[in-house]
DRENPA-3360 file (N, C-alpha, C; in nm, 2 decimals, always signed):
BEGIN
1 = MQVGIVGL = -9.60/-2.14/-9.06/-9.69/-2.24/-9.00/-9.72/-2.40/-9.06 ~ -9.76/-2.49/-9.00/-9.77/-2.61/-9.05/-9.86/-2.65/-9.12 ~ -9.86/-2.72/-9.22/-10.00/-2.77/-9.29/-10.02/-2.91/-9.31 ~ -10.13/-2.97/-9.26/-10.15/-3.12/-9.29/-10.24/-3.16/-9.40 ~ -10.21/-3.24/-9.47/-10.29/-3.31/-9.58/-10.35/-3.43/-9.53 ~ -10.48/-3.48/-9.52/-10.50/-3.60/-9.50/-10.58/-3.66/-9.60 ~ -10.53/-3.76/-9.67/-10.55/-3.84/-9.77/-10.48/-3.79/-9.91 ~ -10.35/-3.88/-9.94/-10.27/-3.85/-10.03/-10.27/-3.90/-10.16;
9 = GLMGGSLG = -10.38/-3.90/-10.21/-10.41/-3.94/-10.34/-10.41/-3.83/-10.45 ~ -10.45/-3.84/-10.57/-10.46/-3.74/-10.66/-10.48/-3.59/-10.61 ~ -10.61/-3.57/-10.54/-10.61/-3.46/-10.49/-10.51/-3.39/-10.38 ~ -10.52/-3.48/-10.26/-10.41/-3.45/-10.14/-10.29/-3.46/-10.18 ~ -10.24/-3.53/-10.27/-10.07/-3.54/-10.34/-10.05/-3.41/-10.40 ~ -10.16/-3.37/-10.51/-10.11/-3.28/-10.59/-10.13/-3.13/-10.51 ~ -10.22/-3.12/-10.40/-10.23/-3.01/-10.31/-10.08/-3.02/-10.23 ~ -10.04/-3.11/-10.20/-9.89/-3.08/-10.15/-9.79/-3.03/-10.25;
17 = LALQEVRQ = -9.78/-3.07/-10.39/-9.69/-3.03/-10.46/-9.74/-2.90/-10.48 ~ -9.85/-2.84/-10.50/-9.91/-2.69/-10.51/-9.83/-2.64/-10.38 ~ -9.89/-2.65/-10.32/-9.80/-2.58/-10.16/-9.69/-2.55/-10.17 ~ -9.60/-2.67/-10.19/-9.45/-2.65/-10.20/-9.42/-2.54/-10.28 ~ -9.49/-2.51/-10.38/-9.47/-2.39/-10.49/-9.48/-2.24/-10.42 ~ -9.56/-2.25/-10.34/-9.59/-2.13/-10.29/-9.56/-2.09/-10.10 ~ -9.48/-2.22/-10.07/-9.44/-2.24/-9.93/-9.39/-2.06/-9.89 ~ -9.32/-2.02/-9.95/-9.26/-1.89/-9.88/-9.35/-1.77/-9.89;
25 = ELGIKRIL = -9.42/-1.78/-9.98/-9.55/-1.66/-10.00/-9.64/-1.67/-9.89 ~ -9.66/-1.81/-9.85/-9.78/-1.85/-9.75/-9.73/-1.85/-9.62 ~ -9.55/-1.85/-9.60/-9.51/-1.88/-9.47/-9.52/-2.04/-9.41 ~ -9.52/-2.11/-9.50/-9.52/-2.26/-9.47/-9.39/-2.31/-9.43 ~ -9.41/-2.37/-9.33/-9.27/-2.39/-9.25/-9.26/-2.58/-9.32 ~ -9.36/-2.64/-9.29/-9.35/-2.79/-9.30/-9.49/-2.84/-9.36 ~ -9.50/-2.94/-9.46/-9.59/-3.00/-9.51/-9.60/-3.13/-9.46 ~ -9.71/-3.15/-9.37/-9.72/-3.29/-9.33/-9.86/-3.38/-9.36;
33 = GCDSNPLH = -9.84/-3.49/-9.38/-9.94/-3.58/-9.46/-9.98/-3.70/-9.38 ~ -10.10/-3.75/-9.38/-10.14/-3.87/-9.33/-10.23/-3.93/-9.41 ~ -10.23/-4.05/-9.42/-10.34/-4.16/-9.51/-10.34/-4.28/-9.43 ~ -10.43/-4.36/-9.43/-10.49/-4.45/-9.38/-10.43/-4.59/-9.42 ~ -10.38/-4.56/-9.56/-10.32/-4.70/-9.61/-10.16/-4.67/-9.61 ~ -10.09/-4.73/-9.54/-9.95/-4.73/-9.52/-9.87/-4.73/-9.62 ~ -9.90/-4.79/-9.76/-9.84/-4.80/-9.86/-9.87/-4.66/-9.95 ~ -9.98/-4.60/-9.95/-9.98/-4.45/-9.99/-9.90/-4.37/-9.93;
41 = AQMALSLG = -9.89/-4.37/-9.79/-9.80/-4.27/-9.70/-9.67/-4.29/-9.73 ~ -9.60/-4.41/-9.76/-9.48/-4.44/-9.80/-9.44/-4.39/-9.95 ~ -9.56/-4.40/-10.04/-9.54/-4.37/-10.17/-9.54/-4.24/-10.17 ~ -9.61/-4.14/-10.11/-9.64/-4.00/-10.11/-9.48/-3.96/-10.04 ~ -9.45/-4.01/-9.96/-9.30/-3.96/-9.90/-9.18/-3.98/-10.01 ~ -9.19/-4.07/-10.07/-9.08/-4.13/-10.19/-9.11/-4.06/-10.30 ~ -9.24/-3.98/-10.33/-9.26/-3.88/-10.40/-9.25/-3.76/-10.40 ~ -9.22/-3.72/-10.28/-9.20/-3.58/-10.23/-9.32/-3.50/-10.24;
49 = LVEECVDL = -9.45/-3.56/-10.22/-9.57/-3.48/-10.20/-9.58/-3.41/-10.07 ~ -9.55/-3.49/-9.97/-9.52/-3.42/-9.84/-9.37/-3.46/-9.76 ~ -9.36/-3.39/-9.67/-9.24/-3.39/-9.59/-9.22/-3.48/-9.48 ~ -9.33/-3.53/-9.42/-9.36/-3.62/-9.31/-9.46/-3.68/-9.31 ~ -9.49/-3.81/-9.28/-9.63/-3.87/-9.27/-9.65/-3.91/-9.12 ~ -9.74/-3.86/-9.05/-9.78/-3.86/-8.93/-9.93/-3.92/-8.87 ~ -9.97/-3.96/-8.78/-10.11/-4.01/-8.76/-10.18/-3.87/-8.75 ~ -10.34/-3.90/-8.76/-10.42/-3.76/-8.76/-10.41/-3.66/-8.61;
57 = RALQDCAV = -10.41/-3.77/-8.53/-10.36/-3.68/-8.39/-10.26/-3.57/-8.38 ~ -10.15/-3.62/-8.45/-10.04/-3.53/-8.47/-10.09/-3.39/-8.54 ~ -10.18/-3.42/-8.66/-10.20/-3.32/-8.74/-10.29/-3.19/-8.68 ~ -10.36/-3.22/-8.55/-10.46/-3.14/-8.51/-10.39/-3.01/-8.44 ~ -10.23/-2.99/-8.45/-10.19/-2.91/-8.42/-10.13/-2.81/-8.52 ~ -10.17/-2.85/-8.65/-10.14/-2.77/-8.74/-10.21/-2.63/-8.77 ~ -10.15/-2.54/-8.82/-10.24/-2.39/-8.85/-10.34/-2.45/-8.94 ~ -10.32/-2.52/-9.05/-10.44/-2.56/-9.15/-10.43/-2.71/-9.17;
65 = VFLATPLD = -10.53/-2.78/-9.20/-10.54/-2.90/-9.21/-10.66/-2.94/-9.34 ~ -10.60/-2.99/-9.44/-10.70/-3.04/-9.55/-10.76/-3.18/-9.56 ~ -10.89/-3.17/-9.56/-10.93/-3.31/-9.57/-10.95/-3.35/-9.70 ~ -10.89/-3.46/-9.76/-10.88/-3.47/-9.92/-10.91/-3.65/-9.93 ~ -10.98/-3.70/-9.85/-11.01/-3.84/-9.83/-11.17/-3.86/-9.90 ~ -11.18/-3.98/-9.93/-11.33/-4.03/-9.98/-11.43/-3.93/-9.87 ~ -11.56/-3.89/-9.93/-11.66/-3.82/-9.85/-11.69/-3.88/-9.71 ~ -11.70/-4.02/-9.72/-11.74/-4.09/-9.59/-11.62/-4.06/-9.47;
73 = GIIQILQS = -11.50/-4.07/-9.54/-11.39/-4.05/-9.44/-11.38/-3.91/-9.38 ~ -11.42/-3.81/-9.47/-11.42/-3.66/-9.44/-11.53/-3.66/-9.30 ~ -11.65/-3.71/-9.30/-11.74/-3.69/-9.19/-11.67/-3.73/-9.07 ~ -11.61/-3.86/-9.10/-11.55/-3.94/-8.98/-11.43/-3.87/-8.89 ~ -11.36/-3.79/-9.00/-11.25/-3.73/-8.94/-11.29/-3.59/-8.89 ~ -11.41/-3.53/-8.93/-11.44/-3.40/-8.88/-11.51/-3.42/-8.73 ~ -11.57/-3.53/-8.71/-11.63/-3.58/-8.58/-11.52/-3.63/-8.50 ~ -11.41/-3.64/-8.53/-11.30/-3.68/-8.44/-11.21/-3.55/-8.42;
81 = FKPSLQTT = -11.24/-3.47/-8.44/-11.12/-3.34/-8.43/-11.16/-3.27/-8.31 ~ -11.09/-3.20/-8.26/-11.09/-3.14/-8.12/-11.10/-3.00/-8.16 ~ -11.19/-2.91/-8.08/-11.20/-2.77/-8.13/-11.07/-2.70/-8.10 ~ -11.05/-2.59/-8.21/-10.94/-2.53/-8.18/-10.96/-2.38/-8.27 ~ -10.95/-2.30/-8.21/-10.95/-2.16/-8.25/-10.85/-2.13/-8.35 ~ -10.72/-2.21/-8.34/-10.58/-2.16/-8.43/-10.61/-2.27/-8.56 ~ -10.67/-2.35/-8.54/-10.65/-2.47/-8.67/-10.76/-2.43/-8.77 ~ -10.72/-2.42/-8.88/-10.85/-2.41/-9.02/-10.83/-2.54/-9.07;
89 = IIEIGGAK = -10.96/-2.61/-9.08/-10.99/-2.73/-9.14/-11.04/-2.71/-9.27 ~ -11.00/-2.72/-9.39/-11.04/-2.71/-9.50/-11.06/-2.86/-9.55 ~ -11.18/-2.88/-9.59/-11.23/-3.01/-9.65/-11.24/-2.98/-9.81 ~ -11.23/-3.06/-9.91/-11.26/-3.06/-10.02/-11.32/-3.16/-10.11 ~ -11.43/-3.20/-10.03/-11.51/-3.30/-10.10/-11.59/-3.26/-10.20 ~ -11.64/-3.37/-10.28/-11.73/-3.32/-10.40/-11.87/-3.32/-10.38 ~ -11.93/-3.34/-10.26/-12.06/-3.32/-10.23/-12.07/-3.26/-10.12 ~ -12.18/-3.19/-10.06/-12.14/-3.10/-9.96/-12.27/-3.11/-9.85;
97 = EQIINAIL = -12.38/-3.15/-9.89/-12.49/-3.14/-9.77/-12.48/-3.21/-9.66 ~ -12.45/-3.34/-9.69/-12.43/-3.44/-9.56/-12.30/-3.41/-9.50 ~ -12.19/-3.35/-9.55/-12.08/-3.33/-9.48/-12.10/-3.22/-9.39 ~ -12.16/-3.10/-9.45/-12.19/-2.98/-9.37/-12.27/-3.03/-9.25 ~ -12.37/-3.08/-9.25/-12.48/-3.11/-9.18/-12.37/-3.20/-9.07 ~ -12.30/-3.27/-9.10/-12.23/-3.35/-8.99/-12.13/-3.30/-8.90 ~ -12.10/-3.18/-8.92/-12.01/-3.09/-8.86/-12.05/-3.08/-8.73 ~ -11.98/-3.11/-8.63/-12.00/-3.09/-8.48/-12.03/-2.93/-8.45;
105 = PAIRPQVV = -12.12/-2.88/-8.39/-12.12/-2.73/-8.36/-12.00/-2.69/-8.30 ~ -11.91/-2.78/-8.20/-11.80/-2.71/-8.14/-11.69/-2.70/-8.26 ~ -11.69/-2.74/-8.37/-11.57/-2.70/-8.45/-11.63/-2.64/-8.58 ~ -11.74/-2.60/-8.58/-11.82/-2.56/-8.69/-11.74/-2.42/-8.76 ~ -11.71/-2.32/-8.67/-11.65/-2.21/-8.70/-11.51/-2.24/-8.77 ~ -11.44/-2.34/-8.72/-11.31/-2.35/-8.80/-11.31/-2.46/-8.90 ~ -11.42/-2.48/-8.98/-11.43/-2.56/-9.09/-11.48/-2.49/-9.19 ~ -11.42/-2.53/-9.29/-11.42/-2.44/-9.44/-11.46/-2.53/-9.54;
113 = ATHPMCGT = -11.58/-2.55/-9.60/-11.62/-2.63/-9.70/-11.59/-2.60/-9.82 ~ -11.51/-2.66/-9.91/-11.50/-2.62/-10.04/-11.46/-2.74/-10.14 ~ -11.47/-2.69/-10.27/-11.48/-2.80/-10.37/-11.37/-2.77/-10.48 ~ -11.25/-2.80/-10.48/-11.21/-2.75/-10.59/-11.24/-2.82/-10.72 ~ -11.27/-2.75/-10.82/-11.32/-2.82/-10.95/-11.18/-2.87/-11.05 ~ -11.13/-2.96/-11.03/-11.05/-3.00/-11.08/-11.00/-3.18/-11.05 ~ -10.93/-3.24/-11.13/-10.90/-3.39/-11.10/-10.88/-3.47/-11.24 ~ -10.86/-3.58/-11.26/-10.84/-3.68/-11.34/-10.90/-3.80/-11.32;
121 = EFYGPKAA = -10.91/-3.90/-11.40/-10.97/-4.02/-11.37/-10.88/-4.11/-11.30 ~ -10.75/-4.07/-11.29/-10.64/-4.16/-11.21/-10.65/-4.13/-11.06 ~ -10.58/-4.21/-10.97/-10.60/-4.21/-10.83/-10.47/-4.26/-10.75 ~ -10.47/-4.23/-10.62/-10.37/-4.29/-10.58/-10.25/-4.17/-10.57 ~ -10.13/-4.18/-10.50/-10.04/-4.09/-10.49/-9.94/-4.07/-10.62 ~ -9.94/-4.17/-10.72/-9.85/-4.17/-10.82/-9.96/-4.08/-10.91 ~ -10.08/-4.08/-10.89/-10.17/-3.97/-11.00/-10.12/-3.82/-10.96 ~ -10.08/-3.78/-10.85/-10.04/-3.64/-10.82/-10.00/-3.57/-10.93;
129 = LKGLYRHK = -10.03/-3.46/-10.95/-9.99/-3.36/-11.07/-9.94/-3.24/-11.01 ~ -9.82/-3.18/-11.08/-9.81/-3.02/-11.08/-9.92/-2.95/-11.14 ~ -9.95/-2.86/-11.09/-10.06/-2.75/-11.15/-10.20/-2.80/-11.17 ~ -10.23/-2.94/-11.11/-10.35/-2.95/-11.14/-10.45/-2.84/-11.07 ~ -10.43/-2.78/-10.98/-10.52/-2.70/-10.94/-10.52/-2.54/-10.97 ~ -10.41/-2.53/-11.05/-10.38/-2.39/-11.13/-10.50/-2.34/-11.24 ~ -10.54/-2.22/-11.24/-10.65/-2.17/-11.33/-10.78/-2.25/-11.33 ~ -10.80/-2.32/-11.21/-10.93/-2.38/-11.21/-10.99/-2.31/-11.12;
137 = IVIFVDCE = -11.14/-2.34/-11.09/-11.22/-2.27/-10.98/-11.24/-2.37/-10.87 ~ -11.27/-2.31/-10.76/-11.29/-2.36/-10.65/-11.39/-2.30/-10.56 ~ -11.50/-2.38/-10.52/-11.64/-2.33/-10.48/-11.62/-2.34/-10.32 ~ -11.63/-2.23/-10.27/-11.66/-2.21/-10.13/-11.79/-2.23/-10.09 ~ -11.83/-2.31/-9.99/-11.98/-2.37/-9.99/-12.01/-2.29/-9.84 ~ -12.12/-2.26/-9.82/-12.18/-2.21/-9.69/-12.08/-2.14/-9.60 ~ -12.00/-2.04/-9.69/-11.90/-1.98/-9.59/-11.92/-1.91/-9.47 ~ -12.06/-1.84/-9.50/-12.10/-1.77/-9.40/-12.13/-1.83/-9.27;
145 = KSAPEHVE = -12.10/-1.97/-9.26/-12.10/-2.06/-9.15/-11.98/-2.06/-9.06 ~ -11.88/-2.04/-9.14/-11.74/-2.03/-9.08/-11.69/-1.90/-9.03 ~ -11.61/-1.92/-8.95/-11.55/-1.76/-8.89/-11.45/-1.72/-8.99 ~ -11.49/-1.58/-9.00/-11.39/-1.51/-9.12/-11.27/-1.52/-9.12 ~ -11.20/-1.54/-9.01/-11.05/-1.58/-9.02/-11.04/-1.70/-9.08 ~ -11.10/-1.79/-9.07/-11.07/-1.94/-9.12/-11.08/-1.91/-9.28 ~ -11.20/-1.84/-9.30/-11.24/-1.84/-9.46/-11.15/-1.74/-9.52 ~ -11.08/-1.66/-9.45/-10.97/-1.59/-9.52/-10.84/-1.64/-9.52;
153 = RAKEIFSA = -10.82/-1.72/-9.45/-10.69/-1.84/-9.47/-10.70/-1.90/-9.59 ~ -10.83/-1.97/-9.58/-10.87/-2.07/-9.70/-10.83/-1.98/-9.83 ~ -10.91/-1.87/-9.84/-10.91/-1.79/-9.97/-10.75/-1.75/-10.01 ~ -10.68/-1.71/-9.89/-10.56/-1.69/-9.92/-10.47/-1.81/-9.98 ~ -10.48/-1.91/-9.93/-10.41/-2.04/-10.00/-10.46/-2.07/-10.13 ~ -10.59/-2.07/-10.16/-10.63/-2.13/-10.28/-10.61/-2.01/-10.38 ~ -10.62/-1.89/-10.34/-10.56/-1.81/-10.44/-10.43/-1.79/-10.48 ~ -10.34/-1.86/-10.37/-10.19/-1.83/-10.39/-10.15/-1.95/-10.49;
161 = IGMQLVKM = -10.23/-2.06/-10.50/-10.20/-2.19/-10.56/-10.29/-2.16/-10.71 ~ -10.34/-2.06/-10.75/-10.39/-2.00/-10.90/-10.51/-2.02/-10.90 ~ -10.60/-2.05/-10.78/-10.75/-2.10/-10.81/-10.82/-1.97/-10.82 ~ -10.95/-1.97/-10.88/-11.05/-1.87/-10.88/-11.16/-1.92/-10.80 ~ -11.21/-1.81/-10.70/-11.28/-1.85/-10.59/-11.46/-1.82/-10.63 ~ -11.53/-1.92/-10.60/-11.70/-1.89/-10.62/-11.74/-1.93/-10.49 ~ -11.84/-1.87/-10.47/-11.92/-1.90/-10.35/-12.06/-1.97/-10.39 ~ -12.13/-2.06/-10.31/-12.25/-2.10/-10.31/-12.31/-2.17/-10.21;
169 = DAKSHDAH = -12.43/-2.20/-10.20/-12.49/-2.27/-10.09/-12.49/-2.42/-10.13 ~ -12.49/-2.50/-10.02/-12.48/-2.64/-10.01/-12.57/-2.71/-10.10 ~ -12.70/-2.70/-10.09/-12.80/-2.75/-10.20/-12.77/-2.69/-10.33 ~ -12.75/-2.58/-10.38/-12.74/-2.54/-10.51/-12.60/-2.61/-10.56 ~ -12.48/-2.61/-10.48/-12.39/-2.68/-10.50/-12.38/-2.84/-10.56 ~ -12.51/-2.91/-10.47/-12.47/-3.04/-10.50/-12.57/-3.07/-10.60 ~ -12.67/-2.99/-10.63/-12.77/-2.99/-10.76/-12.69/-2.98/-10.88 ~ -12.62/-2.86/-10.87/-12.53/-2.82/-11.02/-12.43/-2.92/-11.03;
177 = IAFVSHLP = -12.34/-2.97/-10.93/-12.26/-3.06/-10.95/-12.29/-3.21/-11.01 ~ -12.42/-3.24/-10.96/-12.46/-3.35/-11.00/-12.47/-3.37/-11.15 ~ -12.50/-3.24/-11.21/-12.50/-3.25/-11.39/-12.39/-3.26/-11.42 ~ -12.27/-3.14/-11.38/-12.14/-3.16/-11.44/-12.02/-3.22/-11.39 ~ -12.06/-3.31/-11.29/-11.96/-3.40/-11.26/-12.01/-3.56/-11.20 ~ -12.13/-3.56/-11.15/-12.16/-3.70/-11.07/-12.24/-3.77/-11.19 ~ -12.32/-3.71/-11.27/-12.38/-3.75/-11.39/-12.28/-3.82/-11.49 ~ -12.21/-3.72/-11.53/-12.10/-3.76/-11.62/-12.02/-3.91/-11.60;
185 = HAISYALA = -11.99/-3.90/-11.48/-11.92/-4.02/-11.40/-12.02/-4.13/-11.43 ~ -12.11/-4.13/-11.35/-12.25/-4.23/-11.39/-12.24/-4.30/-11.53 ~ -12.26/-4.21/-11.62/-12.28/-4.23/-11.76/-12.16/-4.32/-11.82 ~ -12.04/-4.27/-11.77/-11.93/-4.34/-11.82/-11.90/-4.49/-11.77 ~ -11.92/-4.48/-11.63/-11.94/-4.62/-11.58/-12.02/-4.72/-11.65 ~ -12.14/-4.68/-11.69/-12.25/-4.74/-11.76/-12.21/-4.78/-11.92 ~ -12.16/-4.67/-11.95/-12.10/-4.70/-12.11/-12.00/-4.83/-12.11 ~ -11.90/-4.82/-12.02/-11.81/-4.93/-11.99/-11.88/-5.05/-11.97;
193 = NVVLSQKS = -11.97/-5.06/-11.86/-12.03/-5.18/-11.82/-12.11/-5.23/-11.95 ~ -12.17/-5.17/-12.04/-12.25/-5.22/-12.14/-12.15/-5.26/-12.23 ~ -12.04/-5.21/-12.28/-11.96/-5.28/-12.37/-11.92/-5.41/-12.30 ~ -11.87/-5.39/-12.18/-11.80/-5.52/-12.12/-11.90/-5.64/-12.11 ~ -12.04/-5.63/-12.11/-12.14/-5.73/-12.12/-12.17/-5.76/-12.23 ~ -12.11/-5.75/-12.33/-12.18/-5.78/-12.47/-12.08/-5.91/-12.48 ~ -12.10/-5.99/-12.57/-12.03/-6.14/-12.61/-11.89/-6.10/-12.67 ~ -11.86/-5.98/-12.72/-11.71/-5.98/-12.78/-11.67/-5.87/-12.72;
201 = PQTILSLA = -11.63/-5.85/-12.61/-11.61/-5.71/-12.57/-11.47/-5.63/-12.62 ~ -11.38/-5.73/-12.64/-11.24/-5.70/-12.66/-11.25/-5.67/-12.85 ~ -11.32/-5.74/-12.90/-11.34/-5.70/-13.04/-11.40/-5.56/-13.05 ~ -11.50/-5.54/-13.00/-11.58/-5.42/-12.98/-11.45/-5.30/-12.95 ~ -11.37/-5.31/-12.85/-11.31/-5.22/-12.79/-11.19/-5.20/-12.90 ~ -11.13/-5.33/-12.97/-11.06/-5.29/-13.08/-11.07/-5.21/-13.19 ~ -11.21/-5.17/-13.18/-11.26/-5.09/-13.32/-11.26/-4.93/-13.22 ~ -11.24/-4.91/-13.13/-11.27/-4.81/-13.05/-11.19/-4.66/-13.11;
209 = AGGFKDMS = -11.22/-4.56/-13.10/-11.16/-4.45/-13.15/-11.18/-4.33/-13.05 ~ -11.14/-4.22/-13.08/-11.15/-4.10/-12.98/-11.32/-4.08/-12.91 ~ -11.41/-4.09/-12.99/-11.56/-4.08/-12.92/-11.56/-4.18/-12.79 ~ -11.54/-4.31/-12.80/-11.57/-4.40/-12.70/-11.47/-4.37/-12.59 ~ -11.33/-4.35/-12.63/-11.22/-4.31/-12.54/-11.26/-4.20/-12.45 ~ -11.31/-4.10/-12.52/-11.34/-3.97/-12.41/-11.46/-4.00/-12.35 ~ -11.57/-4.07/-12.40/-11.70/-4.09/-12.32/-11.66/-4.18/-12.21 ~ -11.56/-4.28/-12.21/-11.55/-4.41/-12.13/-11.41/-4.35/-12.03;
217 = RLSKSSPV = -11.37/-4.25/-12.06/-11.22/-4.21/-11.96/-11.26/-4.21/-11.83 ~ -11.38/-4.16/-11.80/-11.39/-4.14/-11.65/-11.43/-4.27/-11.54 ~ -11.45/-4.37/-11.64/-11.50/-4.49/-11.58/-11.37/-4.56/-11.52 ~ -11.25/-4.49/-11.54/-11.14/-4.55/-11.47/-11.13/-4.50/-11.34 ~ -11.20/-4.41/-11.28/-11.20/-4.34/-11.15/-11.22/-4.43/-11.05 ~ -11.17/-4.40/-10.94/-11.15/-4.48/-10.81/-11.32/-4.51/-10.78 ~ -11.37/-4.65/-10.77/-11.47/-4.68/-10.73/-11.53/-4.65/-10.58 ~ -11.38/-4.64/-10.49/-11.42/-4.62/-10.36/-11.47/-4.45/-10.33;
225 = MWRSVFSQ = -11.40/-4.37/-10.41/-11.42/-4.25/-10.39/-11.56/-4.22/-10.46 ~ -11.61/-4.27/-10.59/-11.73/-4.23/-10.62/-11.87/-4.31/-10.57 ~ -11.83/-4.39/-10.51/-11.92/-4.45/-10.40/-11.97/-4.39/-10.30 ~ -11.88/-4.31/-10.25/-11.91/-4.21/-10.12/-11.97/-4.08/-10.18 ~ -11.94/-4.05/-10.30/-12.01/-3.96/-10.38/-12.16/-3.95/-10.39 ~ -12.16/-4.09/-10.47/-12.30/-4.10/-10.50/-12.40/-4.13/-10.38 ~ -12.32/-4.20/-10.28/-12.41/-4.21/-10.16/-12.44/-4.11/-10.08 ~ -12.37/-3.98/-10.10/-12.42/-3.86/-10.03/-12.46/-3.78/-10.11;
233 = NTEQVLKA = -12.48/-3.79/-10.25/-12.57/-3.71/-10.32/-12.66/-3.77/-10.40 ~ -12.71/-3.90/-10.35/-12.80/-3.98/-10.42/-12.93/-3.91/-10.48 ~ -13.02/-3.81/-10.38/-13.12/-3.72/-10.42/-13.08/-3.67/-10.57 ~ -12.99/-3.59/-10.56/-12.95/-3.50/-10.68/-12.90/-3.57/-10.79 ~ -12.84/-3.65/-10.77/-12.78/-3.75/-10.87/-12.88/-3.82/-10.96 ~ -12.99/-3.90/-10.86/-13.13/-3.93/-10.92/-13.21/-3.82/-11.00 ~ -13.22/-3.71/-10.94/-13.29/-3.61/-11.03/-13.20/-3.58/-11.19 ~ -13.09/-3.56/-11.18/-13.00/-3.55/-11.30/-13.01/-3.68/-11.37;
241 = MDAFLEEM = -13.02/-3.79/-11.34/-13.05/-3.91/-11.42/-13.18/-3.91/-11.46 ~ -13.29/-3.87/-11.41/-13.41/-3.86/-11.46/-13.42/-3.76/-11.58 ~ -13.33/-3.67/-11.55/-13.35/-3.58/-11.67/-13.27/-3.60/-11.79 ~ -13.15/-3.69/-11.76/-13.10/-3.73/-11.88/-13.16/-3.85/-11.94 ~ -13.23/-3.95/-11.87/-13.32/-4.06/-11.93/-13.43/-3.98/-11.99 ~ -13.50/-3.89/-11.96/-13.61/-3.83/-12.02/-13.57/-3.80/-12.18 ~ -13.44/-3.72/-12.19/-13.37/-3.70/-12.27/-13.35/-3.80/-12.39 ~ -13.28/-3.92/-12.32/-13.27/-4.04/-12.40/-13.38/-4.09/-12.45;
249 = HGVRALLE = -13.51/-4.10/-12.39/-13.62/-4.15/-12.42/-13.67/-4.07/-12.56 ~ -13.64/-3.94/-12.52/-13.67/-3.86/-12.65/-13.61/-3.86/-12.79 ~ -13.50/-3.88/-12.77/-13.43/-3.91/-12.90/-13.45/-4.06/-12.93 ~ -13.49/-4.17/-12.84/-13.52/-4.29/-12.90/-13.62/-4.28/-12.97 ~ -13.74/-4.20/-12.93/-13.85/-4.19/-13.01/-13.83/-4.12/-13.14 ~ -13.75/-4.07/-13.15/-13.71/-3.99/-13.27/-13.66/-4.10/-13.38 ~ -13.57/-4.20/-13.32/-13.53/-4.29/-13.42/-13.64/-4.39/-13.45 ~ -13.68/-4.43/-13.35/-13.80/-4.52/-13.38/-13.89/-4.46/-13.48;
257 = NQEWDALQ = -13.93/-4.34/-13.48/-14.03/-4.30/-13.59/-13.96/-4.24/-13.71 ~ -13.83/-4.26/-13.72/-13.75/-4.18/-13.81/-13.78/-4.08/-13.85 ~ -13.80/-3.97/-13.74/-13.79/-3.84/-13.76/-13.66/-3.77/-13.76 ~ -13.60/-3.76/-13.87/-13.48/-3.71/-13.91/-13.45/-3.59/-13.90 ~ -13.54/-3.48/-13.94/-13.53/-3.34/-13.93/-13.53/-3.31/-13.79 ~ -13.64/-3.38/-13.70/-13.64/-3.34/-13.58/-13.52/-3.37/-13.50 ~ -13.45/-3.49/-13.54/-13.34/-3.54/-13.47/-13.21/-3.44/-13.49 ~ -13.22/-3.39/-13.62/-13.10/-3.28/-13.67/-13.11/-3.18/-13.59;
265 = KWMGRANK = -13.23/-3.13/-13.56/-13.29/-3.00/-13.47/-13.23/-3.03/-13.36 ~ -13.26/-3.14/-13.29/-13.23/-3.18/-13.14/-13.07/-3.18/-13.14 ~ -13.00/-3.25/-13.21/-12.85/-3.23/-13.21/-12.79/-3.09/-13.21 ~ -12.87/-3.00/-13.31/-12.82/-2.86/-13.36/-12.81/-2.77/-13.22 ~ -12.95/-2.81/-13.14/-12.97/-2.75/-12.99/-12.85/-2.77/-12.92 ~ -12.78/-2.92/-12.91/-12.68/-2.97/-12.82/-12.58/-2.87/-12.87 ~ -12.54/-2.85/-12.97/-12.42/-2.79/-13.05/-12.41/-2.66/-12.94 ~ -12.53/-2.58/-12.92/-12.50/-2.44/-12.87/-12.46/-2.44/-12.72;
273 = LQEFM = -12.43/-2.57/-12.68/-12.37/-2.59/-12.53/-12.24/-2.52/-12.52 ~ -12.17/-2.53/-12.64/-12.03/-2.46/-12.63/-12.02/-2.32/-12.63 ~ -12.13/-2.25/-12.67/-12.13/-2.12/-12.65/-12.14/-2.06/-12.51 ~ -12.16/-2.14/-12.42/-12.17/-2.10/-12.30/-12.04/-2.13/-12.20 ~ -11.95/-2.21/-12.27/-11.82/-2.26/-12.21/-11.71/-2.21/-12.26;
% end
């Protein structure tokens, strides 16, 4: 079978590398790519992420098409696809409700909504990594709305590249992911901007050690991609932010009132998080 990948950045490029490792197992004859940025398409070819770059129309005859663009692009692409019982469309966006609601009824059976829980702060074809997907979780969202044969094909592919499968409905997905992915990115962007807004950011940054670097790492992530994530999951991100701000107001009050025992207890409760990971 031929496999197509739309979007050849970190996720799509890494997927191309992963599929090459299991192509015999899955019977993949050719891995095609498509990217709206001609430079990205050229880089993906030179880096060996895919074997040929074609336009979107040419990918519609593939057995499987992965959509790995920013979320707004996923919606546009889904609305342009022609119905086909043979093609499995697997979108891998990081927020789900708006994407799923935008899928046209004519192609709904062939679309499998998934979210691989992996990535880095880097983006573009040069960010592609071998093994990015291996031993990570992939969430299948509202898969009962997809035709069983397309779900099974998606499961076979993700299992072959070493992923663990989890099922979830779209609303729960977006609520949970807001806490473990979207909120951390917002906090990291905010932390970076707080430092950059100070009078001597370079002096501050010259003193930065592991803590700041760990917390600010995500602020290097693609603004284009994260704009689409925040815009498509605004409600759940705001709820997560409200919960976070409530926690910050609470610790601020402890500091202002010099309640050191209570502060220590508050930090001790946070230590227990690692017991669940």
